[in-house]
N, C-alpha and C positions, 0 to 999 in steps of 0.2 A: 216448616218444610226443611227436610234434611238435604244438604248439598255437599257434593264431593268435587274437589278440584284435582285434575291430573295434568301435569306439564313437567317436562324435564328441566325447565328453567326455573330456578328457585325464586328470582325476583317476580316472575309472572305469578307463581303460586301465592306468594305473600301479598301481592297487590290485590288479586281477586279475593283472597280470604278476608283481608281487612275491609275491602270495599263492601262485600256482601254483609259482613257483620254490622256495618254502619247503617245499612239500608233499613233493616227492620229487625225487631226482636223475634219475629216469626221465622227468620232465616237462621239456620244453624249449619255452620261448616263442620261436617263430621269427620273430615279427613282431607289431607293434602299430600299427594303422592307424585313421585318423579317418574315412576314406571307404571305402565298399564297392568303389568303382572301383579304389582303390589296392590293396585287399586282393586283388581279382580278378587284377590284374597280378602280384602277388607269388605267388599260388597257381600261376599258370602257370609260374613259375620254380622254385618249391620247394613240392611238394604236402604240406600238413599232414595230420595224422590227425584233428584236431579244430579247428573254428572256433567261437569264442564271439563272438556278434555281437548288437549292439543291433537292435531292430526298426526304430525310426524314426531315419533319418539323412538328411542332404541328398542329393539325387540318388537313386541306386539304394538301396532300403531293404533291411533284413535278409532279408525273405522272398524278395524278388527275387534277392538274392545266393545264398540257399540253393537256390532252384529252378534257377538258372543253373549253379551248381557241381555239384549232385547229378546233373544230366543228363549231365555230362561225367566227373565223378569220384564215382560213387555210393558209394565206400568212405569218403568224408569224412563224419564225424559233425558235427552242429551242436547247439550249446547256445544258447538264445535269452535275451536280456535284455529286460525290459519294465518299464513303469510301470503303475500301477493302471488308468489309462484305456485300456490297450491289450490287455486280456485277450482280446478277440475275435481280435486279430492273433496272439496267442500260441497260441490254440487252432488257428488256421489253420496256424501253423508246425508244430505237432505233427502235424497231418494230413499235412503234406508230408514228415514224417520226422524232425523235430527230436527229439533224445533227451530233452531237458528244457527247461523255461523257468523263469527266476528273476525275482522282483521285485528291481530294482536296490537298492531301499531296505532290503531285508530279507535278502538272500543272505548266508550265513555261510561261513566257511572250511571248516567240516565238510561243508556241502552241496556245495561245490566238490570237496572230497576224494572224497565218495561218488560223484558223477556221473562224475568222471574215472576212478575205480576201476572203475565199471560199464562204461565205454567200453573201458578197457584190457583187462578180462576178456573182453569180447565180441570184441575184436580177436584175442586169443590163441586163442579158440575157433574163430573163422573161419579163422585160419591153420592150425590143426590139421586142421580139416575139409576145407580146400581144398588142402592141401599137395600131395597126389597128383593133384589135379584142377584144375590151373591152367588158365586160359583164355588161350592165347597169342594174339598179334596175327597174323592171317592176312589177306593181301590176294589179289586175283585172280591176280596174277603167281605167287604161291607155292602156289596152291590145288591143282593137280594133284599136285605132289610131296607136299604135306601129306596129301591124301586117300589116296594110295598107301601112305604111311607108317602110316595108320590101318587099312589092310587092306581098303579099299573096292575091290570088284571092278569089272570092265568094265561090266556092266549091273547096276543096283541100283534100288531103290525108296526114295526119300528124303522126309523131311519136315523142315521147318526152323521153329524158333521164333526170332524176333528180339525181344529184351527191351530196354526202356528203363527205367532206374531200378531194375534188379535189384540188391538189396543182400543177398540171402540166401546160403544154403549151396550151393555148386555141386555138391558130392557128393550131397546130397539130391535136387537137381534131376536128376542123372543116374540116380539110383535110380528116380525116378518115371518117367523116360523108358524105362527098361529093361523096364517092364511092357508096353510096346507095340512096341518095336523091338529087334532083336538088338543093334544097335550104336548108341552115342551118344557124341558129343564136344562140347566147348564151345570157342569161340574168340571173339575180339573183332575188330571192324573198325569204324573211325571212331567209336569211343565206344559202339558197340552190342554187347551180348552175344548171341551166337548159340548155340543148341542145335541141332546137326546130327545127325539120326537116320537110319539106313538099314538095310534088309534086303538082303543080297546075293541072296536068293531069297525067294519067298513073295509073299503078296498085300499090297496097299496098305491101310494104315489110313486110313479116311475122315476128312473134315474134322470130322464130328460128334464122334468120339472125341478128336480132337486139341483141339477146342474145350473139351471137358470137362477135359482135362488142363491146358490153359492156365488155365481158371477155378479149378481145384484149386490150381495154383501161386500164383495171386493171393491166394486165400483163405488158404493156408498161410503166405505171407509177410506177410499183413495189411498190404499196402502199397497205399493208395488210388491212388497215382500210378504204380504198376507197369503198364506197357502191353506187350502181346504181339501181334506180327504173325505170321501163320501162312501157310505155303505148302507144298504137297505136289505131288510129281510123279515120274514115272519118269525115269531119266536115268543116263547113264554118268558117269565122272569128269569129263569135259570139260563136259557140259551141266548138271551139278549146281549149278554156280555161278549159273546162271540162276534156279534155285529159291531160292537164297539171296537173290538180288536181289529176287525177288518178295516174300519175307517182309519184306525191308527196305522195299519200297514199301508193303506193307500196314501196317506199323508207322507209316509217315509219315502215315497217315490220322488219327492221333490229333490232328493239327493241326485237322482239320475236324470231328472227332467226339471231343472230349476225354474224354467220359464213358463211352464204349463199353468201353474197357479191353482187349478182345480184337478183333483185326481179321483177317478171313479174306480172303485174296487172291481166292478164287473168287467170293465174294459181291461184292466191290468191283469185280471185272472185269465182272460182270453189270450192276451198278448204274451204272457209269461211262458217261455218255452224251456227254461232251465230249472233244475233242482239244485239244492245247495251242494250235493255231492259232486255235480259237474263243475261247479265253481271252485270247489276245493281241489279237484283234479287239475284244473287250469292253473291254479295257484301253485301247486306242486311243480308243474311244468316251468313256471317262471323261476322257481327256486333252483331247478336243475340247470337252467340257462345261466343263472347267476354263479353257479359253482364252476361252470366251464369257461366263463368270461368271454362268451361270444356276444359282443355288444349289439350287433345287428339283430341276432336272434332274440336277444333279451328285450330289445325295443319291440320287435314283432310280437313276442309272447306276451309282454306286458300290455300292449295295445289290445290284443285279442282277449286277454283276460278281463280287462276293464269293460270291453264291449259286451262280453258274455254276462258279466256281473249284473248289467242293467236289464237282462232278460229273465231275471229270477222270478219265480212264482211269488206273489205278494205275501203269502204266509211265512216265507223264509227270507224276506227282504232285509231284516235287521242283521242276520248272519252274513249276507252278501256285502252289506255296507261295512260291517266290521272287518271282513277280509280285505276289502279295498284299502281301508285305513291302515290295516296292519302291514300291507305290502308297502304303502307309502312310507311308513315309519321305518321299515326294514331297509328300504333303498336309501332313505336319509342317513341311517346309521352307516351303511356300507360306503356311501358317497363321501361322508365326512371322515371316515377312517382312512380312505385312500387319498383324499385330496383336501386335507384340512386347511392348507394355505389359501386356496382359491374358493373357499366356501363362505358365502355370506350366511353365517350361522343362523338358520331359521329354527326357532324353538317350537317344534310342533307339539310339544307337551302342553302348551297353553294356546295353541292355534287351532281354531275349529275348522276342520275340513268340511266346507259347506256343500260341495257338490263334486260330481265325478270329473268335471272339467278341471277343477283345481287339483284333484288327485293326479290326473293324467299329466298335467303340466309339471307338477313337482316330481313325479316319477321320472319323466324324461330329463328334467334338469339334473336329478341325482345320478342317472345313468351317464349323462354327459360328464359329470364330475369324475366318475369312476374311469370313463374312457380316456379322459384327458390325462388323468394321473398315470394310466398304464401305457399311453402312447409314447413311443421312443422320441427322444428329443428332436431327431431330424424330421420326423413326421409332424411334430409340433411346429417346426420351422416352416414347413410347407403350408400348414393351416393358417399360420400367422401371415404368410405371404398372400394367401387367398383373401383373408380379411383386409389386408393392406390394399389389395387391388380394388376390392369392393368399396373401400372408403376413399381411395385416391385415384380412381380411374380417369378423372378429368385431367390429371397432371401427367407430366412426361415421366413414364416409368420404363426402366430398362432391366434386362435380365441381370446384368452385372451389378446394378444398384441393389436389386432384391437379394442377390447372392451375398453381397457385402453385408446387408442388414441381417442376414441369417448366419453370418460368420462361416459360410461354406464357399467352396470354389464354384465358379459359374457352371462348370461341367457337371459336378456332383449335384448341385442344386437343380439343374435342368432335368437330370435323370430322376431324382426324387420327386420332382414336381409332376412329371408325367406318370410315374408309378402311382401316385396318390390321386391325381385328378383325371387320369386317362387322356389328357391333352397336353400338348407342349405349352410352355409358358406363353409364347407369342399368340398361339391360337386361343388360349383361355382368355387372355387380355382383350384380344380383338372381339371375341364372342361376347364377353361381358359388356364392352363398350357399345357394340351394335344393338344388343338387346335393350340397353338403357335408351339408346337413340330411338329405337322403334316405339318405346313407351312415350317419349316426348313428341314424336311425330303424330301419334294417335290421340294424345290427350291435351296437346297445347297448340297454339297458333304460331309457334316460333318458326322463323325462316330456316331454310336448310343450312345456311352457313352458321347460323347461331346454334343450331342443334349440333353440328359438327364440332364447333368449338367447345360446347358444353360437355361433350363426351371425350375430349382429348385429341381431336384432329384439327390441325391448323389450316388445312386446305380442303375446301368444300368439294372440289373435283375428285380428289383421291378418296374422300369419304363416300361420295356417291358411287364410285367405281367398286369399292369393296362391299358396300351395302348391297348393291345389285348382285354381286357374286355370291354373297352369303345368303340373302333372302330370296333372290330370283326376281325382285322388282326394285325399281329405283326409289329413292326417298320421296320424289314428287308423286309417284304412283301410290306410295304408302299414305300420303296425306289425302289424296283423292279418295282412296278406299275408306279412310276415316269418315 
């Protein structure tokens, strides 16, 4: 069994490598790497059976590495290393399919032996289960010859499942398919596992039954990241490849709807209202906004573009996804050019953009970098003052103190603050405190005087007076309303 170790701490790498080599001659450490990027390059040259990786590393982290690798090589198992402060990340890693996670400070040789034995046993079971049901690589050029070899006749009714992140037993998958269709075969194409089912005669099984089967497979495999695209259609050997492509297009919708899990081509065909030319037009609109540096319009245009991109017709979805990623990379480049000092340099060349939500967040982050770089220093001072209020509103804050922190005169600071926020400093501070107070009154059982003190008012009576003036009801009435 081939094992790779990835950790930015050299002593950790050496300890794991030496420990694993001592456990069994069957275990071979094929590489030890400090960076996930280096490990990824090595995996492409020599695929390991197991990757033991740290969660937190410079650049691409362990979870990103695992997601990226398992999309392409779902057979690779992952063991995660973590520190006390990273348990939430570790749980996330298990959700993505990690076999186990260990605390670096407490992991023992026996625990490593147990988890590697567990993985080795599972691999052997899968080999036995799948030996007669291997999924060969099939492309469009070979399709007709392959289908004839399977016994597919001239006219048939077929259905296709396209799986992403399928790590289960192929034989069991075929057994489940046989309940609906006379014939079933599996094959791979461009990293996707396909289940191709057909009846040479008889009626078509509808999308409803096929969706139930897809949901059953996801439940049986207990893989939260397993996605299934479905397409059904009549067709001869020549046209059946079109149904296969439709299932692949449906699966691609996981980029826009990552939580759906099952994607039906027929539904997506009905819901798709945009063609690729409309998406390109919206993209050009974003580029025009970028040229004139109106950041409000740039945000609005970017958000509109990303929403429209998800309404693409399924046959053109790959083009729409490509444009979304292209925009993200372009905004990254512009953001880092304008604001290199405040950029946590994200290397998107090795980072897989998994879904539209991640693209949107990154786009907005990069626009913020550009806006921050272009904002005059005095406007930056006001924004820093706003952040200071939001962090320290419980404390005694005065206009003169804030002006001093900003290295501006109180009069000039006051004018700038109102121009930027549309409120005076005093009104903004009071408003922010009272809104925080309302949250506490609605969500906790704290007494009125405790709430007042919590938001920066030493006198409960004064707090109650301005609270009623601002909201129209007293704090006591607010608690009763809760």
